[in-house]
C-alpha positions in Angstrom: -0.1 -0.1 0.0 3.2 2.2 0.7 4.4 1.5 -2.6 1.6 2.3 -4.2 0.6 5.7 -2.4 5.0 6.5 -2.8 4.3 6.1 -7.1 1.2 8.0 -6.9 3.0 10.9 -5.2 6.0 10.6 -7.8 3.8 10.4 -10.7 2.2 14.0 -9.3 5.4 15.2 -8.7 6.7 14.6 -12.3 3.1 15.7 -14.1 3.6 19.1 -12.1 7.1 19.9 -13.4 8.2 22.8 -15.2 10.1 22.5 -18.1 11.5 24.6 -20.5 9.4 22.8 -23.5 6.2 23.7 -21.6 7.1 27.1 -21.5 7.6 27.2 -25.4 4.2 25.3 -25.9 2.6 28.5 -24.2 4.9 31.2 -25.5 2.5 34.1 -27.1 4.8 33.8 -30.4 2.8 37.1 -31.4 2.7 38.7 -35.2 1.8 41.5 -36.7 -2.0 42.2 -36.9 -2.8 39.4 -34.1 -5.4 41.2 -32.4 -7.7 40.3 -29.5 -10.4 41.0 -26.5 -9.8 41.3 -23.2 -12.5 41.5 -20.8 -11.9 42.9 -17.8 -14.4 44.0 -14.4 -14.5 47.6 -13.0 -16.0 48.2 -9.2 -19.4 50.7 -9.6 -19.4 52.9 -6.7 -22.3 55.2 -5.2 -21.4 58.1 -3.8 -24.4 58.6 -0.9 -23.9 60.7 2.2 -22.2 58.0 4.5 -20.1 57.5 1.6 -18.5 55.3 -1.6 -20.4 52.2 -1.5 -19.2 49.6 -3.9 -22.5 48.6 -5.7 -21.8 46.2 -8.2 -19.2 45.1 -11.2 -19.4 46.1 -14.6 -17.4 44.5 -18.0 -15.0 46.5 -20.1 -13.6 45.4 -23.0 -10.0 46.2 -24.3 -8.4 46.2 -28.3 -4.8 44.5 -28.1 -3.2 44.5 -31.3 0.4 44.0 -32.1 1.6 46.9 -34.3 5.3 46.0 -35.1 8.2 43.6 -34.3 11.4 45.9 -36.1 11.0 48.1 -33.0 14.2 48.6 -30.4 14.1 50.4 -26.8 17.5 50.7 -25.6 18.6 48.3 -28.8 16.9 45.5 -27.4 14.9 44.1 -30.2 10.6 44.3 -29.5 7.1 44.2 -30.4 5.2 46.5 -29.9 1.0 46.3 -29.1 -1.4 49.1 -29.2 -4.2 48.6 -26.1 -7.4 50.5 -26.9 -10.1 50.8 -23.9 -13.7 52.1 -25.0 -14.5 55.6 -25.0 -15.1 57.2 -21.8 -18.9 58.7 -23.4 -17.2 62.1 -24.0 -15.3 60.8 -27.1 -12.0 60.2 -25.8 -10.1 57.4 -25.6 -7.5 55.7 -23.5 -4.8 54.5 -25.6 -1.2 52.6 -24.1 1.5 51.6 -26.4 3.0 48.7 -25.1 7.1 47.2 -26.2 8.2 43.9 -25.1 11.3 41.9 -25.4 11.2 39.8 -28.4 13.0 37.2 -26.9 11.4 36.6 -23.3 8.2 38.9 -23.9 9.0 40.8 -20.4 7.9 45.0 -20.7 10.2 47.3 -21.5 8.2 50.4 -21.8 4.9 51.8 -21.6 3.4 54.9 -23.3 0.1 56.3 -21.8 -1.6 57.9 -24.8 -4.9 59.7 -24.8 -7.4 60.8 -28.1 -8.4 64.0 -28.8 -11.7 64.6 -30.2 -10.5 65.9 -33.1 -8.5 62.5 -33.4 -5.2 62.8 -32.9 -3.3 61.1 -30.6 -1.2 62.7 -27.6 1.3 61.2 -25.4 0.4 61.8 -21.7 3.3 59.5 -19.9 6.1 57.4 -20.6 6.8 54.9 -18.1 10.5 53.0 -18.3 10.1 49.5 -17.5 14.0 48.6 -18.2 15.0 51.7 -15.4 12.2 51.0 -12.7 11.6 47.3 -13.4 7.9 48.3 -11.7 4.6 49.4 -13.2 2.5 48.6 -10.2 2.2 52.4 -10.2 0.5 52.3 -13.8 -3.4 52.2 -13.0 -4.4 50.2 -16.3 -6.9 47.9 -14.4 -5.1 45.0 -16.6 -1.6 44.5 -15.3 1.1 44.2 -19.0 2.6 42.5 -16.8 4.1 39.1 -18.5 6.8 35.9 -17.2 9.9 36.0 -18.5 9.6 32.9 -21.2 13.2 31.7 -20.5 13.0 31.4 -16.9 11.8 27.9 -16.6 12.6 28.0 -12.9 11.3 29.8 -10.3 13.4 33.5 -10.1 13.9 36.5 -7.8 15.3 39.9 -9.0 16.2 42.3 -6.5 16.3 46.3 -8.3 17.6 48.5 -5.5 14.4 48.6 -2.8 12.0 45.9 -4.5 12.2 42.2 -5.0 10.5 41.0 -8.0 9.9 36.9 -7.4 8.3 35.2 -10.1 7.0 31.6 -9.8 6.1 28.9 -12.4 4.1 25.7 -12.3 2.4 23.4 -14.0 -1.5 22.6 -13.6 -1.7 19.2 -14.5 -5.1 18.8 -14.0 -6.4 21.7 -16.0 -3.5 21.5 -18.6 -2.2 25.1 -18.3 0.5 27.0 -16.8 -0.2 29.3 -13.6 2.0 31.8 -13.2 2.5 34.5 -10.2 4.5 37.8 -9.9 4.8 39.7 -7.3 6.6 42.7 -6.3 7.8 43.2 -2.4 9.7 46.1 -0.4 12.8 44.1 0.5 13.4 46.3 3.6 10.2 45.0 5.1 9.1 42.5 3.3 5.5 43.9 2.6 4.3 42.9 -0.9 2.9 45.5 -3.0 1.3 43.9 -5.6 1.0 40.2 -6.8 -0.5 38.8 -10.6 -1.7 35.1 -10.8 -2.1 34.4 -14.7 -3.3 31.3 -16.1 -1.7 30.3 -19.2 -3.4 28.2 -21.9 -1.5 26.9 -25.1 -2.3 29.1 -28.5 -3.2 32.0 -26.6 -2.0 35.4 -27.1 -2.4 36.5 -23.9 -3.7 35.2 -20.2 -6.1 32.9 -20.0 -7.2 34.3 -16.2 -5.1 37.1 -14.8 -5.6 38.4 -11.0 -3.6 41.4 -9.8 -3.8 41.9 -5.8 -2.7 45.3 -4.8 -1.6 45.9 -1.5 -4.9 47.4 -0.5 -6.1 44.4 -1.0 -8.2 45.4 -3.8 -8.5 42.8 -6.3 -9.3 43.2 -10.5 -9.7 40.3 -12.9 -9.4 39.8 -16.5 -9.5 37.2 -18.8 -9.1 36.5 -22.7 -12.2 37.3 -24.5 -11.4 36.2 -28.2 -9.3 36.7 -31.2 -10.3 39.0 -33.5 -9.6 38.3 -37.4 
């Protein structure tokens, strides 16, 4: 009986082991003009005499498109993605330009853009991910961070006072890859933000994503569909 239990444990352990081949299978492999929609949910609030109360959630469909694969950021070849949020009702459209390393899909730079009523866009803010290695201050709802697809083992990277932790494991039951990305303050070990992603083979973006901020706020998003 003990031998059977031991054998089952070994089989389960092997099934959950992650390899470089597993990561290669779920790597997005973007192509120019690839386009898809990610759905996120925002809290609906109601201002009352006693304060602000969350009364529900509303879906928001965000469009992703690969615009270019020949850009360079600090001599690093990268993909350029455009992310467009729905109109705010006044004609303004929020848009992001994202630049990812073509080798490992790590985020290099984020440009926050706004569409004017005359149809032109202006660059509002530029976030250099290579310098700060932290996008927790970008309030985009959907986290733009992706795992390093060249690292099959768990890694911890320290930049100045911040630890960046990447944990990846294989979910054999669902045949998916689970990714956890944490940003922690090195001095006191406090977690600033946690991103949990579930990746599936053949998808250009995580199947499911959950972002948990230091104050406990949770934002969920999920891959909805490709656009031909």
